[in-house]
Jmol script that loads the backbone (N, CA, C; Angstrom):
load data "model"
ATOM      1  N   MET A   1     -39.150  11.789   1.854  1.00  0.00           N
ATOM      2  CA  MET A   1     -39.458  13.535   2.498  1.00  0.00           C
ATOM      3  C   MET A   1     -38.239  13.495   3.686  1.00  0.00           C
ATOM      4  N   LYS A   2     -37.794  14.078   3.823  1.00  0.00           N
ATOM      5  CA  LYS A   2     -36.535  14.578   4.993  1.00  0.00           C
ATOM      6  C   LYS A   2     -37.489  14.658   6.388  1.00  0.00           C
ATOM      7  N   LYS A   3     -36.731  14.428   7.566  1.00  0.00           N
ATOM      8  CA  LYS A   3     -37.449  14.566   8.583  1.00  0.00           C
ATOM      9  C   LYS A   3     -36.607  15.307   9.388  1.00  0.00           C
ATOM     10  N   TYR A   4     -36.553  16.641   9.799  1.00  0.00           N
ATOM     11  CA  TYR A   4     -36.122  17.743  10.321  1.00  0.00           C
ATOM     12  C   TYR A   4     -35.843  17.324  11.717  1.00  0.00           C
ATOM     13  N   GLU A   5     -35.015  17.436  12.950  1.00  0.00           N
ATOM     14  CA  GLU A   5     -34.647  17.270  14.383  1.00  0.00           C
ATOM     15  C   GLU A   5     -35.692  18.797  14.732  1.00  0.00           C
ATOM     16  N   ALA A   6     -35.264  20.053  14.119  1.00  0.00           N
ATOM     17  CA  ALA A   6     -35.727  21.232  14.693  1.00  0.00           C
ATOM     18  C   ALA A   6     -35.791  22.248  13.654  1.00  0.00           C
ATOM     19  N   MET A   7     -37.007  23.313  13.958  1.00  0.00           N
ATOM     20  CA  MET A   7     -37.118  24.167  12.954  1.00  0.00           C
ATOM     21  C   MET A   7     -36.449  25.256  14.051  1.00  0.00           C
ATOM     22  N   VAL A   8     -35.705  26.049  12.951  1.00  0.00           N
ATOM     23  CA  VAL A   8     -34.892  27.311  13.268  1.00  0.00           C
ATOM     24  C   VAL A   8     -35.761  28.683  12.513  1.00  0.00           C
ATOM     25  N   LEU A   9     -36.238  29.560  13.813  1.00  0.00           N
ATOM     26  CA  LEU A   9     -36.373  30.709  13.187  1.00  0.00           C
ATOM     27  C   LEU A   9     -35.745  32.179  13.673  1.00  0.00           C
ATOM     28  N   SER A  10     -34.824  32.355  12.443  1.00  0.00           N
ATOM     29  CA  SER A  10     -33.730  34.018  12.663  1.00  0.00           C
ATOM     30  C   SER A  10     -34.250  34.834  12.099  1.00  0.00           C
ATOM     31  N   CYS A  11     -33.568  36.073  12.564  1.00  0.00           N
ATOM     32  CA  CYS A  11     -33.874  37.086  12.036  1.00  0.00           C
ATOM     33  C   CYS A  11     -32.658  37.137  10.441  1.00  0.00           C
ATOM     34  N   MET A  12     -33.106  37.746   9.653  1.00  0.00           N
ATOM     35  CA  MET A  12     -32.463  37.654   8.176  1.00  0.00           C
ATOM     36  C   MET A  12     -31.258  38.787   8.448  1.00  0.00           C
ATOM     37  N   ASP A  13     -31.091  39.530   9.088  1.00  0.00           N
ATOM     38  CA  ASP A  13     -30.150  40.292   9.275  1.00  0.00           C
ATOM     39  C   ASP A  13     -28.674  39.451   9.077  1.00  0.00           C
ATOM     40  N   PRO A  14     -27.936  39.527   8.096  1.00  0.00           N
ATOM     41  CA  PRO A  14     -26.811  38.896   7.655  1.00  0.00           C
ATOM     42  C   PRO A  14     -25.690  38.604   8.783  1.00  0.00           C
ATOM     43  N   ARG A  15     -25.640  39.691   9.784  1.00  0.00           N
ATOM     44  CA  ARG A  15     -24.843  39.358  10.656  1.00  0.00           C
ATOM     45  C   ARG A  15     -25.046  38.597  11.818  1.00  0.00           C
ATOM     46  N   PHE A  16     -26.453  37.964  11.936  1.00  0.00           N
ATOM     47  CA  PHE A  16     -26.788  36.964  12.393  1.00  0.00           C
ATOM     48  C   PHE A  16     -26.331  35.059  12.073  1.00  0.00           C
ATOM     49  N   GLN A  17     -26.190  35.540  10.977  1.00  0.00           N
ATOM     50  CA  GLN A  17     -26.331  33.827   9.750  1.00  0.00           C
ATOM     51  C   GLN A  17     -25.453  33.251  10.585  1.00  0.00           C
ATOM     52  N   THR A  18     -23.924  33.767  11.019  1.00  0.00           N
ATOM     53  CA  THR A  18     -22.537  33.016  11.546  1.00  0.00           C
ATOM     54  C   THR A  18     -23.062  32.593  12.747  1.00  0.00           C
ATOM     55  N   LYS A  19     -23.839  33.639  13.700  1.00  0.00           N
ATOM     56  CA  LYS A  19     -23.987  33.078  14.866  1.00  0.00           C
ATOM     57  C   LYS A  19     -24.973  32.191  15.368  1.00  0.00           C
ATOM     58  N   VAL A  20     -25.785  31.948  14.576  1.00  0.00           N
ATOM     59  CA  VAL A  20     -26.586  30.964  14.077  1.00  0.00           C
ATOM     60  C   VAL A  20     -25.992  29.639  13.727  1.00  0.00           C
ATOM     61  N   SER A  21     -25.187  29.678  12.750  1.00  0.00           N
ATOM     62  CA  SER A  21     -24.473  28.398  12.135  1.00  0.00           C
ATOM     63  C   SER A  21     -23.740  27.827  13.093  1.00  0.00           C
ATOM     64  N   LYS A  22     -23.227  28.441  14.356  1.00  0.00           N
ATOM     65  CA  LYS A  22     -21.958  28.025  14.957  1.00  0.00           C
ATOM     66  C   LYS A  22     -22.916  27.541  16.178  1.00  0.00           C
ATOM     67  N   TYR A  23     -24.089  28.151  16.548  1.00  0.00           N
ATOM     68  CA  TYR A  23     -24.883  27.887  17.796  1.00  0.00           C
ATOM     69  C   TYR A  23     -25.417  26.618  17.462  1.00  0.00           C
ATOM     70  N   LEU A  24     -26.274  26.374  16.252  1.00  0.00           N
ATOM     71  CA  LEU A  24     -26.515  25.044  15.591  1.00  0.00           C
ATOM     72  C   LEU A  24     -25.686  23.555  15.416  1.00  0.00           C
ATOM     73  N   LYS A  25     -24.288  24.168  15.264  1.00  0.00           N
ATOM     74  CA  LYS A  25     -23.628  23.637  14.885  1.00  0.00           C
ATOM     75  C   LYS A  25     -23.528  22.958  16.794  1.00  0.00           C
ATOM     76  N   SER A  26     -22.911  23.670  17.347  1.00  0.00           N
ATOM     77  CA  SER A  26     -22.500  23.264  18.563  1.00  0.00           C
ATOM     78  C   SER A  26     -23.575  22.608  19.581  1.00  0.00           C
ATOM     79  N   LYS A  27     -24.738  22.162  18.833  1.00  0.00           N
ATOM     80  CA  LYS A  27     -26.085  21.600  19.177  1.00  0.00           C
ATOM     81  C   LYS A  27     -25.961  20.458  18.519  1.00  0.00           C
ATOM     82  N   LYS A  28     -25.089  20.089  17.761  1.00  0.00           N
ATOM     83  CA  LYS A  28     -25.313  19.085  16.478  1.00  0.00           C
ATOM     84  C   LYS A  28     -26.137  19.129  15.534  1.00  0.00           C
ATOM     85  N   LEU A  29     -26.653  20.098  15.228  1.00  0.00           N
ATOM     86  CA  LEU A  29     -28.063  20.016  14.394  1.00  0.00           C
ATOM     87  C   LEU A  29     -27.599  20.496  13.036  1.00  0.00           C
ATOM     88  N   THR A  30     -26.463  20.213  12.605  1.00  0.00           N
ATOM     89  CA  THR A  30     -26.101  21.111  11.422  1.00  0.00           C
ATOM     90  C   THR A  30     -26.662  19.871  10.235  1.00  0.00           C
ATOM     91  N   GLY A  31     -27.272  20.460   9.226  1.00  0.00           N
ATOM     92  CA  GLY A  31     -27.959  19.669   8.331  1.00  0.00           C
ATOM     93  C   GLY A  31     -29.128  18.882   9.125  1.00  0.00           C
ATOM     94  N   LYS A  32     -29.986  19.266  10.279  1.00  0.00           N
ATOM     95  CA  LYS A  32     -30.865  18.570  10.745  1.00  0.00           C
ATOM     96  C   LYS A  32     -31.901  19.483  11.364  1.00  0.00           C
ATOM     97  N   TYR A  33     -32.018  20.465  10.180  1.00  0.00           N
ATOM     98  CA  TYR A  33     -32.999  21.359  10.856  1.00  0.00           C
ATOM     99  C   TYR A  33     -33.772  22.075   9.324  1.00  0.00           C
ATOM    100  N   SER A  34     -34.779  22.450   9.839  1.00  0.00           N
ATOM    101  CA  SER A  34     -35.107  23.497   9.027  1.00  0.00           C
ATOM    102  C   SER A  34     -35.298  24.606   9.112  1.00  0.00           C
ATOM    103  N   SER A  35     -34.387  25.879   8.155  1.00  0.00           N
ATOM    104  CA  SER A  35     -34.500  27.167   8.515  1.00  0.00           C
ATOM    105  C   SER A  35     -35.515  28.261   7.808  1.00  0.00           C
ATOM    106  N   PHE A  36     -35.851  29.004   8.794  1.00  0.00           N
ATOM    107  CA  PHE A  36     -36.583  30.485   8.602  1.00  0.00           C
ATOM    108  C   PHE A  36     -36.304  31.473   8.651  1.00  0.00           C
ATOM    109  N   THR A  37     -35.965  32.254   8.064  1.00  0.00           N
ATOM    110  CA  THR A  37     -35.326  33.813   8.272  1.00  0.00           C
ATOM    111  C   THR A  37     -36.219  34.603   7.844  1.00  0.00           C
ATOM    112  N   ILE A  38     -36.539  35.783   8.687  1.00  0.00           N
ATOM    113  CA  ILE A  38     -37.721  36.587   8.764  1.00  0.00           C
ATOM    114  C   ILE A  38     -36.817  37.990   9.359  1.00  0.00           C
ATOM    115  N   ALA A  39     -37.285  39.226   8.859  1.00  0.00           N
ATOM    116  CA  ALA A  39     -36.955  40.671   9.352  1.00  0.00           C
ATOM    117  C   ALA A  39     -37.638  40.905  10.962  1.00  0.00           C
ATOM    118  N   GLY A  40     -36.322  41.413  11.616  1.00  0.00           N
ATOM    119  CA  GLY A  40     -37.104  41.512  12.852  1.00  0.00           C
ATOM    120  C   GLY A  40     -37.845  42.528  13.005  1.00  0.00           C
ATOM    121  N   ALA A  41     -39.066  43.074  14.006  1.00  0.00           N
ATOM    122  CA  ALA A  41     -39.501  43.778  14.247  1.00  0.00           C
ATOM    123  C   ALA A  41     -40.050  44.419  15.380  1.00  0.00           C
ATOM    124  N   ALA A  42     -39.317  44.567  16.147  1.00  0.00           N
ATOM    125  CA  ALA A  42     -39.084  44.938  17.704  1.00  0.00           C
ATOM    126  C   ALA A  42     -39.333  46.422  17.840  1.00  0.00           C
ATOM    127  N   LYS A  43     -38.635  47.620  16.680  1.00  0.00           N
ATOM    128  CA  LYS A  43     -39.063  48.808  16.614  1.00  0.00           C
ATOM    129  C   LYS A  43     -40.565  48.891  16.443  1.00  0.00           C
ATOM    130  N   ILE A  44     -40.645  48.417  15.585  1.00  0.00           N
ATOM    131  CA  ILE A  44     -42.128  48.554  14.894  1.00  0.00           C
ATOM    132  C   ILE A  44     -43.214  48.260  16.095  1.00  0.00           C
ATOM    133  N   ILE A  45     -42.847  47.242  16.089  1.00  0.00           N
ATOM    134  CA  ILE A  45     -44.199  46.905  17.883  1.00  0.00           C
ATOM    135  C   ILE A  45     -43.709  47.711  19.283  1.00  0.00           C
ATOM    136  N   ASN A  46     -42.844  48.330  19.209  1.00  0.00           N
ATOM    137  CA  ASN A  46     -42.303  49.175  20.797  1.00  0.00           C
ATOM    138  C   ASN A  46     -43.012  50.857  20.292  1.00  0.00           C
ATOM    139  N   GLY A  47     -43.361  51.066  18.770  1.00  0.00           N
ATOM    140  CA  GLY A  47     -43.827  52.392  18.162  1.00  0.00           C
ATOM    141  C   GLY A  47     -42.901  53.653  18.237  1.00  0.00           C
ATOM    142  N   LYS A  48     -43.412  54.577  18.755  1.00  0.00           N
ATOM    143  CA  LYS A  48     -42.422  55.678  19.363  1.00  0.00           C
ATOM    144  C   LYS A  48     -41.637  55.725  19.863  1.00  0.00           C
ATOM    145  N   LYS A  49     -41.926  54.685  21.287  1.00  0.00           N
ATOM    146  CA  LYS A  49     -41.280  54.842  22.371  1.00  0.00           C
ATOM    147  C   LYS A  49     -39.969  54.723  22.708  1.00  0.00           C
ATOM    148  N   LYS A  50     -39.092  55.031  23.612  1.00  0.00           N
ATOM    149  CA  LYS A  50     -37.832  54.833  24.098  1.00  0.00           C
ATOM    150  C   LYS A  50     -37.577  53.316  23.776  1.00  0.00           C
ATOM    151  N   PHE A  51     -36.614  53.326  23.274  1.00  0.00           N
ATOM    152  CA  PHE A  51     -35.887  51.547  22.604  1.00  0.00           C
ATOM    153  C   PHE A  51     -34.564  51.763  22.999  1.00  0.00           C
ATOM    154  N   ASN A  52     -34.262  50.628  23.447  1.00  0.00           N
ATOM    155  CA  ASN A  52     -32.783  50.043  23.462  1.00  0.00           C
ATOM    156  C   ASN A  52     -32.689  48.585  23.679  1.00  0.00           C
ATOM    157  N   SER A  53     -31.453  48.263  23.924  1.00  0.00           N
ATOM    158  CA  SER A  53     -31.485  46.817  24.067  1.00  0.00           C
ATOM    159  C   SER A  53     -32.167  45.866  24.797  1.00  0.00           C
ATOM    160  N   THR A  54     -32.461  46.798  26.350  1.00  0.00           N
ATOM    161  CA  THR A  54     -33.105  45.731  27.105  1.00  0.00           C
ATOM    162  C   THR A  54     -34.507  45.817  27.078  1.00  0.00           C
ATOM    163  N   ILE A  55     -35.269  46.837  26.377  1.00  0.00           N
ATOM    164  CA  ILE A  55     -36.396  46.882  25.248  1.00  0.00           C
ATOM    165  C   ILE A  55     -36.795  45.934  24.920  1.00  0.00           C
ATOM    166  N   GLU A  56     -35.857  45.999  23.816  1.00  0.00           N
ATOM    167  CA  GLU A  56     -35.850  45.036  22.362  1.00  0.00           C
ATOM    168  C   GLU A  56     -35.828  43.313  23.042  1.00  0.00           C
ATOM    169  N   ASN A  57     -34.810  43.049  23.932  1.00  0.00           N
ATOM    170  CA  ASN A  57     -34.938  41.751  24.286  1.00  0.00           C
ATOM    171  C   ASN A  57     -36.369  41.385  25.278  1.00  0.00           C
ATOM    172  N   LYS A  58     -36.903  42.366  25.921  1.00  0.00           N
ATOM    173  CA  LYS A  58     -38.187  42.253  26.386  1.00  0.00           C
ATOM    174  C   LYS A  58     -39.102  41.775  25.530  1.00  0.00           C
ATOM    175  N   ILE A  59     -39.346  42.740  24.638  1.00  0.00           N
ATOM    176  CA  ILE A  59     -40.305  42.544  23.149  1.00  0.00           C
ATOM    177  C   ILE A  59     -40.191  40.741  22.637  1.00  0.00           C
ATOM    178  N   HIS A  60     -38.797  40.425  22.404  1.00  0.00           N
ATOM    179  CA  HIS A  60     -38.918  39.169  21.986  1.00  0.00           C
ATOM    180  C   HIS A  60     -39.140  38.358  22.955  1.00  0.00           C
ATOM    181  N   LYS A  61     -38.828  38.228  24.317  1.00  0.00           N
ATOM    182  CA  LYS A  61     -39.040  37.312  24.958  1.00  0.00           C
ATOM    183  C   LYS A  61     -40.781  37.533  25.255  1.00  0.00           C
ATOM    184  N   GLU A  62     -41.402  38.063  25.400  1.00  0.00           N
ATOM    185  CA  GLU A  62     -42.982  38.467  25.400  1.00  0.00           C
ATOM    186  C   GLU A  62     -43.333  38.125  24.358  1.00  0.00           C
ATOM    187  N   SER A  63     -42.687  37.949  23.065  1.00  0.00           N
ATOM    188  CA  SER A  63     -43.693  37.165  21.943  1.00  0.00           C
ATOM    189  C   SER A  63     -42.886  35.575  21.544  1.00  0.00           C
ATOM    190  N   PHE A  64     -41.842  35.115  22.220  1.00  0.00           N
ATOM    191  CA  PHE A  64     -41.906  34.050  22.254  1.00  0.00           C
ATOM    192  C   PHE A  64     -42.443  33.205  22.939  1.00  0.00           C
ATOM    193  N   GLU A  65     -43.157  33.672  24.417  1.00  0.00           N
ATOM    194  CA  GLU A  65     -43.381  33.099  25.259  1.00  0.00           C
ATOM    195  C   GLU A  65     -45.165  32.776  24.288  1.00  0.00           C
ATOM    196  N   LYS A  66     -45.876  33.809  23.702  1.00  0.00           N
ATOM    197  CA  LYS A  66     -46.925  33.798  23.279  1.00  0.00           C
ATOM    198  C   LYS A  66     -46.720  32.788  22.177  1.00  0.00           C
ATOM    199  N   ILE A  67     -45.721  32.921  21.336  1.00  0.00           N
ATOM    200  CA  ILE A  67     -45.723  32.174  20.253  1.00  0.00           C
ATOM    201  C   ILE A  67     -45.668  30.217  20.701  1.00  0.00           C
ATOM    202  N   LYS A  68     -44.946  30.244  21.941  1.00  0.00           N
ATOM    203  CA  LYS A  68     -44.536  28.969  22.666  1.00  0.00           C
ATOM    204  C   LYS A  68     -46.114  28.657  23.338  1.00  0.00           C
ATOM    205  N   LYS A  69     -46.720  29.067  23.729  1.00  0.00           N
ATOM    206  CA  LYS A  69     -48.415  28.870  24.581  1.00  0.00           C
ATOM    207  C   LYS A  69     -48.962  28.341  23.062  1.00  0.00           C
ATOM    208  N   ILE A  70     -48.869  28.986  22.179  1.00  0.00           N
ATOM    209  CA  ILE A  70     -49.938  28.558  20.911  1.00  0.00           C
ATOM    210  C   ILE A  70     -49.466  27.141  20.265  1.00  0.00           C
ATOM    211  N   LEU A  71     -48.073  26.940  20.303  1.00  0.00           N
ATOM    212  CA  LEU A  71     -47.542  25.888  19.595  1.00  0.00           C
ATOM    213  C   LEU A  71     -47.831  24.125  20.791  1.00  0.00           C
ATOM    214  N   ILE A  72     -47.443  24.674  22.061  1.00  0.00           N
ATOM    215  CA  ILE A  72     -47.891  23.918  22.936  1.00  0.00           C
ATOM    216  C   ILE A  72     -49.449  23.459  23.005  1.00  0.00           C
ATOM    217  N   LYS A  73     -50.000  24.313  22.925  1.00  0.00           N
ATOM    218  CA  LYS A  73     -51.477  23.948  22.626  1.00  0.00           C
ATOM    219  C   LYS A  73     -51.817  22.939  21.656  1.00  0.00           C
ATOM    220  N   LYS A  74     -51.008  23.730  20.857  1.00  0.00           N
ATOM    221  CA  LYS A  74     -51.715  22.830  19.291  1.00  0.00           C
ATOM    222  C   LYS A  74     -51.079  21.539  19.253  1.00  0.00           C
ATOM    223  N   PHE A  75     -49.456  21.406  19.651  1.00  0.00           N
ATOM    224  CA  PHE A  75     -48.426  20.244  19.326  1.00  0.00           C
ATOM    225  C   PHE A  75     -48.243  20.040  20.742  1.00  0.00           C
ATOM    226  N   PRO A  76     -49.237  19.157  21.839  1.00  0.00           N
ATOM    227  CA  PRO A  76     -48.565  18.962  23.422  1.00  0.00           C
ATOM    228  C   PRO A  76     -47.262  18.176  23.395  1.00  0.00           C
ATOM    229  N   ASN A  77     -46.526  17.759  22.888  1.00  0.00           N
ATOM    230  CA  ASN A  77     -45.819  17.004  22.876  1.00  0.00           C
ATOM    231  C   ASN A  77     -44.511  17.499  21.929  1.00  0.00           C
ATOM    232  N   LEU A  78     -44.156  18.800  21.381  1.00  0.00           N
ATOM    233  CA  LEU A  78     -43.519  19.478  20.588  1.00  0.00           C
ATOM    234  C   LEU A  78     -42.633  20.093  22.090  1.00  0.00           C
ATOM    235  N   LYS A  79     -41.094  20.157  21.735  1.00  0.00           N
ATOM    236  CA  LYS A  79     -39.921  20.414  22.410  1.00  0.00           C
ATOM    237  C   LYS A  79     -40.194  21.985  22.112  1.00  0.00           C
ATOM    238  N   VAL A  80     -40.418  22.580  22.721  1.00  0.00           N
ATOM    239  CA  VAL A  80     -39.780  24.552  22.168  1.00  0.00           C
ATOM    240  C   VAL A  80     -38.654  25.287  23.154  1.00  0.00           C
ATOM    241  N   ASN A  81     -37.735  25.602  22.359  1.00  0.00           N
ATOM    242  CA  ASN A  81     -36.607  26.502  22.996  1.00  0.00           C
ATOM    243  C   ASN A  81     -36.376  27.589  21.953  1.00  0.00           C
ATOM    244  N   PHE A  82     -36.091  28.473  23.158  1.00  0.00           N
ATOM    245  CA  PHE A  82     -35.958  30.152  22.235  1.00  0.00           C
ATOM    246  C   PHE A  82     -34.677  30.220  22.817  1.00  0.00           C
ATOM    247  N   LYS A  83     -33.828  30.956  21.990  1.00  0.00           N
ATOM    248  CA  LYS A  83     -32.315  31.397  22.114  1.00  0.00           C
ATOM    249  C   LYS A  83     -32.270  33.331  21.681  1.00  0.00           C
ATOM    250  N   ILE A  84     -31.976  33.503  22.259  1.00  0.00           N
ATOM    251  CA  ILE A  84     -31.564  35.233  21.930  1.00  0.00           C
ATOM    252  C   ILE A  84     -30.385  35.503  21.567  1.00  0.00           C
ATOM    253  N   LEU A  85     -29.797  35.869  20.485  1.00  0.00           N
ATOM    254  CA  LEU A  85     -28.615  36.206  20.166  1.00  0.00           C
ATOM    255  C   LEU A  85     -28.167  37.463  19.842  1.00  0.00           C
ATOM    256  N   SER A  86     -27.117  37.706  20.351  1.00  0.00           N
ATOM    257  CA  SER A  86     -27.068  39.388  20.063  1.00  0.00           C
ATOM    258  C   SER A  86     -26.052  39.734  19.165  1.00  0.00           C
ATOM    259  N   ILE A  87     -25.545  40.818  18.394  1.00  0.00           N
ATOM    260  CA  ILE A  87     -24.869  41.142  17.674  1.00  0.00           C
ATOM    261  C   ILE A  87     -23.479  41.860  18.825  1.00  0.00           C
TER     262      ILE A  87
END
end "model"
wireframe off; spacefill off
backbone 0.3
color backbone group
């Protein structure tokens, strides 16, 4: 079984795929990561309230912090980094 150096979680929006690939290449991770793509849901989480890129980034950052706390608690030696890419 191949061991990866990183797990990458990204939006399935095809406009992001080139940016994600270029970012990972810049970090010398090409071929060294396992990729998971999902549909974004910031608008759903925010409901019918006012929505813009600032609010969307805030939602993502808060979600990332929650995920990070869970991961670090379960895997204390795991290095967790988050990067928000925009179109």
